[in-house]
Each structure stands twice: as C-alpha cells, then as structure tokens.
N, C-alpha and C positions, 0 to 999 in steps of 0.2 A: 566515426564513433570509436572511442577507445578509453582506456584507463587513464585518468588524469595523471596518475603517478608516473607514467612513462611518456607523457606528452610534453614536448618542449613548450616553454612559456609563450613562444611566438604563436604556436598553434592554439593554445588555450585562449589567448587574447583575440583570436580570429584573424591573425595576420596570415599572409601567404605561407604555405608549408614548404620551406626549402629542404633540400636533400640533407642538410646538416641536422635536421630533426631526427633522422634515422640514426645518425651517429650518437646523438643525445640518448635516444631510447636504448641503443645497444650498451652505452655506458651505464645506464641505470640498471639494466639487466645484469651486467657483469658485477656491478656493485652489490646487488642483491644476492648474487651467487657467492661472493667471497666475504661479505660483511656478516657480522653477527646480526641476524634478522631481528632479534629482540631489541637490539640497540637502535635500529632505525625508527624514526618517528612514525606515529600513527598516520595513516593516509587521511588527508583532508580533501574533500571534494572541491575541485576547482583549483587545487594547488599541486604543482608538480613535485617530484622528488627533489629536484635541484633547488626549488624554492623552499622546501621544507628542511633541508639538512644543513645548509651553510657550508661548513668545512668538510669536504669529502674525506680527507685524511683521518679525521677523528673517528670514522666508522670502519676503517680498514684494520685488519689484524696487524700486530706489530711486525710480523715477519714479511709483510707485503713488500716486494721489490720496489725500489724507488721509481724505476722506470714505469712500472704498472700504475703506481699511485699518481705519478705525473700525467700519464695518459688518461686515467679516469677523471682527474681534475679537469683536464682540457675538454674531454668529451661531455662532461656534465655542466661545465661552465656556460 
C-alpha cells in the first residue's frame, strides 16, 4: 500500500515491483523537495507523478544544475 503519487506505473498496473521502482520514488521525492509545490499537478488517484507531469524540467527552478535535471528526468522516466 502506498501513495500512488510516488508509485511507479509498473506497480500501479500490478506488474512485478523491480528495484528501479525505488529509484523512481526517490526521484519523485527529490522533485517535490526542489520544485515549486504549487506548480505540480493535483494528485489523481491511480496516477503517478511521472504520469501526471510530462516534462520534469518544466517544474524545476531555473537555477537547477543541468546534471541534477538530467538525473531527475532519468529517475522519473
């Protein structure tokens, strides 16, 4: 049981839970910490953050280092 917002789409759809799902959840948490929370979409039950936001970079502050932006995109993809 968990918050759909942080659950990888593979887990939401009932597939096997690979270790990469933890990487995804960590990416979501880091994004929530550095993004403007008000700019993130409203949580929708049954939809993950990755499914809801589309382009991760559009939610990052302009001064976010490119390396961090790239890492977050990879983690949430």
